[in-house]
Backbone atoms as SQL, in Angstrom:
CREATE TABLE atoms (id INTEGER PRIMARY KEY, chain TEXT, resi INTEGER, resn TEXT, atom TEXT, x REAL, y REAL, z REAL);
INSERT INTO atoms VALUES
  (1, 'A', 1, 'MET', 'N', 123.254, 99.508, 88.080),
  (2, 'A', 1, 'MET', 'CA', 123.480, 100.967, 88.394),
  (3, 'A', 1, 'MET', 'C', 123.846, 101.608, 86.738),
  (4, 'A', 2, 'LEU', 'N', 125.007, 100.770, 86.153),
  (5, 'A', 2, 'LEU', 'CA', 125.130, 101.464, 85.142),
  (6, 'A', 2, 'LEU', 'C', 124.058, 101.576, 84.077),
  (7, 'A', 3, 'ASN', 'N', 123.088, 100.653, 84.002),
  (8, 'A', 3, 'ASN', 'CA', 122.123, 100.782, 83.049),
  (9, 'A', 3, 'ASN', 'C', 121.560, 102.044, 83.305),
  (10, 'A', 4, 'LEU', 'N', 121.367, 102.440, 84.627),
  (11, 'A', 4, 'LEU', 'CA', 120.658, 103.759, 84.981),
  (12, 'A', 4, 'LEU', 'C', 121.406, 105.135, 84.489),
  (13, 'A', 5, 'ILE', 'N', 122.826, 104.793, 84.441),
  (14, 'A', 5, 'ILE', 'CA', 123.516, 106.060, 84.022),
  (15, 'A', 5, 'ILE', 'C', 123.647, 106.032, 82.442),
  (16, 'A', 6, 'GLU', 'N', 123.578, 104.867, 81.831),
  (17, 'A', 6, 'GLU', 'CA', 123.899, 104.762, 80.539),
  (18, 'A', 6, 'GLU', 'C', 122.594, 105.192, 79.736),
  (19, 'A', 7, 'SER', 'N', 121.430, 104.958, 80.629),
  (20, 'A', 7, 'SER', 'CA', 120.157, 105.281, 79.791),
  (21, 'A', 7, 'SER', 'C', 119.907, 106.987, 79.750),
  (22, 'A', 8, 'GLY', 'N', 120.629, 107.557, 80.582),
  (23, 'A', 8, 'GLY', 'CA', 120.767, 108.817, 80.528),
  (24, 'A', 8, 'GLY', 'C', 119.848, 109.716, 81.704),
  (25, 'A', 9, 'LYS', 'N', 119.219, 108.615, 82.316),
  (26, 'A', 9, 'LYS', 'CA', 118.269, 108.838, 83.578),
  (27, 'A', 9, 'LYS', 'C', 119.132, 109.564, 84.699),
  (28, 'A', 10, 'TYR', 'N', 120.235, 109.254, 85.109),
  (29, 'A', 10, 'TYR', 'CA', 121.122, 109.647, 85.961),
  (30, 'A', 10, 'TYR', 'C', 122.302, 110.099, 85.191),
  (31, 'A', 11, 'SER', 'N', 123.118, 110.873, 85.877),
  (32, 'A', 11, 'SER', 'CA', 124.265, 111.228, 85.194),
  (33, 'A', 11, 'SER', 'C', 125.708, 110.860, 85.921),
  (34, 'A', 12, 'SER', 'N', 125.463, 110.400, 87.104),
  (35, 'A', 12, 'SER', 'CA', 126.631, 109.638, 87.926),
  (36, 'A', 12, 'SER', 'C', 126.095, 108.478, 88.827),
  (37, 'A', 13, 'ARG', 'N', 127.108, 108.070, 89.400),
  (38, 'A', 13, 'ARG', 'CA', 126.774, 107.029, 90.202),
  (39, 'A', 13, 'ARG', 'C', 126.371, 107.714, 91.556),
  (40, 'A', 14, 'ALA', 'N', 127.052, 108.601, 91.797),
  (41, 'A', 14, 'ALA', 'CA', 126.860, 109.541, 93.135),
  (42, 'A', 14, 'ALA', 'C', 125.217, 110.006, 93.052),
  (43, 'A', 15, 'GLN', 'N', 124.672, 110.527, 91.885),
  (44, 'A', 15, 'GLN', 'CA', 123.327, 110.934, 91.656),
  (45, 'A', 15, 'GLN', 'C', 122.414, 109.512, 91.989),
  (46, 'A', 16, 'VAL', 'N', 122.971, 108.399, 91.586),
  (47, 'A', 16, 'VAL', 'CA', 122.065, 107.318, 91.638),
  (48, 'A', 16, 'VAL', 'C', 121.963, 107.032, 93.208),
  (49, 'A', 17, 'LEU', 'N', 122.987, 106.905, 93.874),
  (50, 'A', 17, 'LEU', 'CA', 123.212, 106.742, 95.185),
  (51, 'A', 17, 'LEU', 'C', 122.403, 107.780, 96.127),
  (52, 'A', 18, 'ARG', 'N', 122.533, 108.941, 95.666),
  (53, 'A', 18, 'ARG', 'CA', 121.714, 110.023, 96.526),
  (54, 'A', 18, 'ARG', 'C', 120.139, 109.772, 96.441),
  (55, 'A', 19, 'GLU', 'N', 119.585, 109.602, 95.443),
  (56, 'A', 19, 'GLU', 'CA', 118.387, 109.270, 95.189),
  (57, 'A', 19, 'GLU', 'C', 118.049, 107.961, 95.807),
  (58, 'A', 20, 'SER', 'N', 118.626, 106.890, 95.896),
  (59, 'A', 20, 'SER', 'CA', 118.359, 105.956, 96.791),
  (60, 'A', 20, 'SER', 'C', 118.245, 106.155, 97.973),
  (61, 'A', 21, 'GLU', 'N', 119.415, 106.848, 98.598),
  (62, 'A', 21, 'GLU', 'CA', 119.360, 107.298, 100.004),
  (63, 'A', 21, 'GLU', 'C', 118.009, 107.902, 100.334),
  (64, 'A', 22, 'GLU', 'N', 117.679, 109.062, 99.553),
  (65, 'A', 22, 'GLU', 'CA', 116.508, 109.750, 99.598),
  (66, 'A', 22, 'GLU', 'C', 115.285, 108.714, 99.394),
  (67, 'A', 23, 'LEU', 'N', 115.152, 108.008, 98.991),
  (68, 'A', 23, 'LEU', 'CA', 114.021, 106.981, 98.759),
  (69, 'A', 23, 'LEU', 'C', 113.999, 106.082, 99.877),
  (70, 'A', 24, 'ARG', 'N', 115.033, 105.713, 100.405),
  (71, 'A', 24, 'ARG', 'CA', 115.097, 104.901, 101.901),
  (72, 'A', 24, 'ARG', 'C', 114.799, 105.604, 102.820),
  (73, 'A', 25, 'GLU', 'N', 115.053, 106.965, 102.991),
  (74, 'A', 25, 'GLU', 'CA', 114.689, 107.703, 104.014),
  (75, 'A', 25, 'GLU', 'C', 113.062, 107.963, 103.787),
  (76, 'A', 26, 'TRP', 'N', 112.587, 108.231, 102.790),
  (77, 'A', 26, 'TRP', 'CA', 111.273, 108.471, 102.760),
  (78, 'A', 26, 'TRP', 'C', 110.478, 107.292, 103.054),
  (79, 'A', 27, 'ARG', 'N', 110.989, 106.070, 102.772),
  (80, 'A', 27, 'ARG', 'CA', 110.368, 104.685, 102.944),
  (81, 'A', 27, 'ARG', 'C', 110.195, 104.657, 104.373),
  (82, 'A', 28, 'GLU', 'N', 111.408, 104.585, 104.949),
  (83, 'A', 28, 'GLU', 'CA', 111.338, 105.046, 106.449),
  (84, 'A', 28, 'GLU', 'C', 110.412, 105.794, 107.130),
  (85, 'A', 29, 'ALA', 'N', 110.132, 106.678, 106.615),
  (86, 'A', 29, 'ALA', 'CA', 109.332, 108.006, 107.137),
  (87, 'A', 29, 'ALA', 'C', 107.785, 107.536, 107.016),
  (88, 'A', 30, 'GLN', 'N', 107.592, 106.659, 105.977),
  (89, 'A', 30, 'GLN', 'CA', 106.130, 106.315, 105.613),
  (90, 'A', 30, 'GLN', 'C', 105.843, 105.204, 106.695),
  (91, 'A', 31, 'VAL', 'N', 107.049, 104.305, 106.891),
  (92, 'A', 31, 'VAL', 'CA', 106.933, 103.284, 107.775),
  (93, 'A', 31, 'VAL', 'C', 106.686, 103.913, 109.202),
  (94, 'A', 32, 'MET', 'N', 107.156, 105.028, 109.663),
  (95, 'A', 32, 'MET', 'CA', 106.884, 105.340, 110.899),
  (96, 'A', 32, 'MET', 'C', 105.731, 106.062, 110.950),
  (97, 'A', 33, 'ALA', 'N', 105.300, 106.602, 110.292),
  (98, 'A', 33, 'ALA', 'CA', 103.970, 107.142, 110.154),
  (99, 'A', 33, 'ALA', 'C', 102.894, 106.223, 110.197),
  (100, 'A', 34, 'PHE', 'N', 103.132, 105.059, 109.545),
  (101, 'A', 34, 'PHE', 'CA', 102.077, 103.936, 109.655),
  (102, 'A', 34, 'PHE', 'C', 101.946, 103.133, 110.989),
  (103, 'A', 35, 'ASP', 'N', 103.112, 103.219, 111.704),
  (104, 'A', 35, 'ASP', 'CA', 103.382, 102.632, 112.676),
  (105, 'A', 35, 'ASP', 'C', 102.752, 103.326, 113.898),
  (106, 'A', 36, 'ALA', 'N', 102.966, 104.709, 113.813),
  (107, 'A', 36, 'ALA', 'CA', 102.180, 105.947, 114.688),
  (108, 'A', 36, 'ALA', 'C', 100.754, 105.543, 114.534),
  (109, 'A', 37, 'SER', 'N', 100.219, 105.437, 113.354),
  (110, 'A', 37, 'SER', 'CA', 98.645, 105.473, 113.261),
  (111, 'A', 37, 'SER', 'C', 98.050, 104.199, 113.738),
  (112, 'A', 38, 'ILE', 'N', 99.010, 103.159, 113.713),
  (113, 'A', 38, 'ILE', 'CA', 98.622, 101.931, 114.174),
  (114, 'A', 38, 'ILE', 'C', 98.524, 102.233, 115.757),
  (115, 'A', 39, 'GLU', 'N', 99.525, 102.914, 116.206),
  (116, 'A', 39, 'GLU', 'CA', 99.737, 102.978, 117.838),
  (117, 'A', 39, 'GLU', 'C', 98.506, 103.956, 118.237),
  (118, 'A', 40, 'ARG', 'N', 97.907, 105.160, 117.408),
  (119, 'A', 40, 'ARG', 'CA', 96.908, 105.764, 117.835),
  (120, 'A', 40, 'ARG', 'C', 95.492, 104.959, 117.772),
  (121, 'A', 41, 'GLY', 'N', 95.479, 104.043, 116.793),
  (122, 'A', 41, 'GLY', 'CA', 94.496, 103.292, 116.590),
  (123, 'A', 41, 'GLY', 'C', 94.209, 102.392, 118.052),
  (124, 'A', 42, 'LEU', 'N', 94.938, 101.616, 118.390),
  (125, 'A', 42, 'LEU', 'CA', 95.018, 100.988, 119.265),
  (126, 'A', 42, 'LEU', 'C', 94.815, 101.723, 120.689),
  (127, 'A', 43, 'ALA', 'N', 95.457, 102.772, 120.903),
  (128, 'A', 43, 'ALA', 'CA', 95.241, 103.374, 121.966),
  (129, 'A', 43, 'ALA', 'C', 93.511, 103.974, 122.292),
  (130, 'A', 44, 'GLU', 'N', 93.136, 104.290, 120.875),
  (131, 'A', 44, 'GLU', 'CA', 91.649, 104.506, 120.925),
  (132, 'A', 44, 'GLU', 'C', 90.669, 103.262, 121.309),
  (133, 'A', 45, 'ILE', 'N', 91.384, 102.250, 120.811),
  (134, 'A', 45, 'ILE', 'CA', 90.414, 101.220, 121.130),
  (135, 'A', 45, 'ILE', 'C', 90.417, 100.776, 122.330),
  (136, 'A', 46, 'LYS', 'N', 91.730, 100.691, 123.118),
  (137, 'A', 46, 'LYS', 'CA', 91.756, 100.593, 124.664),
  (138, 'A', 46, 'LYS', 'C', 91.064, 101.697, 125.484),
  (139, 'A', 47, 'ALA', 'N', 90.903, 102.716, 125.061),
  (140, 'A', 47, 'ALA', 'CA', 90.102, 103.961, 125.695),
  (141, 'A', 47, 'ALA', 'C', 88.565, 103.705, 125.533),
  (142, 'A', 48, 'GLY', 'N', 88.138, 102.761, 124.984),
  (143, 'A', 48, 'GLY', 'CA', 86.722, 102.478, 124.578),
  (144, 'A', 48, 'GLY', 'C', 86.246, 103.051, 123.394),
  (145, 'A', 49, 'GLY', 'N', 87.110, 103.791, 122.321),
  (146, 'A', 49, 'GLY', 'CA', 86.694, 104.272, 121.147),
  (147, 'A', 49, 'GLY', 'C', 86.526, 103.274, 120.132),
  (148, 'A', 50, 'GLY', 'N', 86.467, 103.663, 118.953),
  (149, 'A', 50, 'GLY', 'CA', 86.563, 102.997, 117.834),
  (150, 'A', 50, 'GLY', 'C', 84.766, 102.402, 117.470),
  (151, 'A', 51, 'VAL', 'N', 84.852, 101.603, 116.382),
  (152, 'A', 51, 'VAL', 'CA', 83.494, 101.234, 115.844),
  (153, 'A', 51, 'VAL', 'C', 83.616, 99.596, 116.048),
  (154, 'A', 52, 'PRO', 'N', 82.565, 99.020, 116.458),
  (155, 'A', 52, 'PRO', 'CA', 82.455, 97.510, 116.466),
  (156, 'A', 52, 'PRO', 'C', 82.821, 96.830, 114.920),
  (157, 'A', 53, 'ALA', 'N', 83.371, 95.807, 114.948),
  (158, 'A', 53, 'ALA', 'CA', 83.758, 95.512, 113.524),
  (159, 'A', 53, 'ALA', 'C', 82.348, 95.085, 112.713),
  (160, 'A', 54, 'GLU', 'N', 81.402, 94.499, 113.505),
  (161, 'A', 54, 'GLU', 'CA', 80.222, 94.213, 112.662),
  (162, 'A', 54, 'GLU', 'C', 79.627, 95.577, 112.010),
  (163, 'A', 55, 'ASP', 'N', 79.701, 96.531, 112.611),
  (164, 'A', 55, 'ASP', 'CA', 79.099, 97.876, 112.215),
  (165, 'A', 55, 'ASP', 'C', 79.998, 98.263, 111.089),
  (166, 'A', 56, 'ALA', 'N', 81.290, 98.325, 111.237),
  (167, 'A', 56, 'ALA', 'CA', 82.144, 98.933, 109.939),
  (168, 'A', 56, 'ALA', 'C', 81.749, 97.865, 108.952),
  (169, 'A', 57, 'PHE', 'N', 81.749, 96.654, 108.974),
  (170, 'A', 57, 'PHE', 'CA', 81.619, 95.805, 107.999),
  (171, 'A', 57, 'PHE', 'C', 80.150, 96.070, 107.268),
  (172, 'A', 58, 'GLU', 'N', 79.205, 96.223, 108.106),
  (173, 'A', 58, 'GLU', 'CA', 77.741, 96.620, 107.389),
  (174, 'A', 58, 'GLU', 'C', 77.888, 97.894, 106.928),
  (175, 'A', 59, 'ARG', 'N', 78.396, 98.892, 107.382),
  (176, 'A', 59, 'ARG', 'CA', 78.816, 100.154, 106.503),
  (177, 'A', 59, 'ARG', 'C', 79.412, 99.906, 105.412),
  (178, 'A', 60, 'LEU', 'N', 80.513, 98.970, 105.242),
  (179, 'A', 60, 'LEU', 'CA', 81.092, 98.640, 103.885),
  (180, 'A', 60, 'LEU', 'C', 80.177, 97.675, 103.041),
  (181, 'A', 61, 'PHE', 'N', 79.416, 96.827, 103.708),
  (182, 'A', 61, 'PHE', 'CA', 78.550, 96.300, 102.595),
  (183, 'A', 61, 'PHE', 'C', 77.397, 97.071, 102.141),
  (184, 'A', 62, 'GLN', 'N', 76.901, 98.089, 102.826),
  (185, 'A', 62, 'GLN', 'CA', 76.033, 99.039, 102.527),
  (186, 'A', 62, 'GLN', 'C', 76.392, 99.803, 101.323),
  (187, 'A', 63, 'LYS', 'N', 77.890, 100.370, 101.509),
  (188, 'A', 63, 'LYS', 'CA', 78.398, 101.187, 100.563),
  (189, 'A', 63, 'LYS', 'C', 78.759, 100.460, 99.337),
  (190, 'A', 64, 'TYR', 'N', 79.241, 99.325, 99.543),
  (191, 'A', 64, 'TYR', 'CA', 79.789, 98.384, 98.341),
  (192, 'A', 64, 'TYR', 'C', 79.041, 97.058, 98.362),
  (193, 'A', 65, 'PRO', 'N', 77.787, 97.140, 97.879),
  (194, 'A', 65, 'PRO', 'CA', 77.299, 96.010, 98.020),
  (195, 'A', 65, 'PRO', 'C', 77.718, 94.629, 97.399),
  (196, 'A', 66, 'ASP', 'N', 78.766, 94.766, 96.345),
  (197, 'A', 66, 'ASP', 'CA', 79.223, 93.846, 95.611),
  (198, 'A', 66, 'ASP', 'C', 80.128, 92.946, 96.461),
  (199, 'A', 67, 'LEU', 'N', 80.577, 93.449, 97.692),
  (200, 'A', 67, 'LEU', 'CA', 81.516, 93.000, 98.575),
  (201, 'A', 67, 'LEU', 'C', 80.714, 91.556, 99.193),
  (202, 'A', 68, 'ARG', 'N', 79.388, 91.753, 99.232),
  (203, 'A', 68, 'ARG', 'CA', 78.943, 90.396, 99.809),
  (204, 'A', 68, 'ARG', 'C', 78.909, 89.133, 99.060);
């Protein structure tokens, strides 16, 4: 932490800790959004939606032939 303050990037320990807390909150929000996205996708699959894996891969191979 001292290196961050000595480098001039931050003016105090409190500032370092405040930004650390903001980053932790942001990361947690990203994880929650990712989890929610997975849950929506699983619910769609259970409801009969989605694309079969073979079709999805074929689309990818057509778009990116170097993947084969």
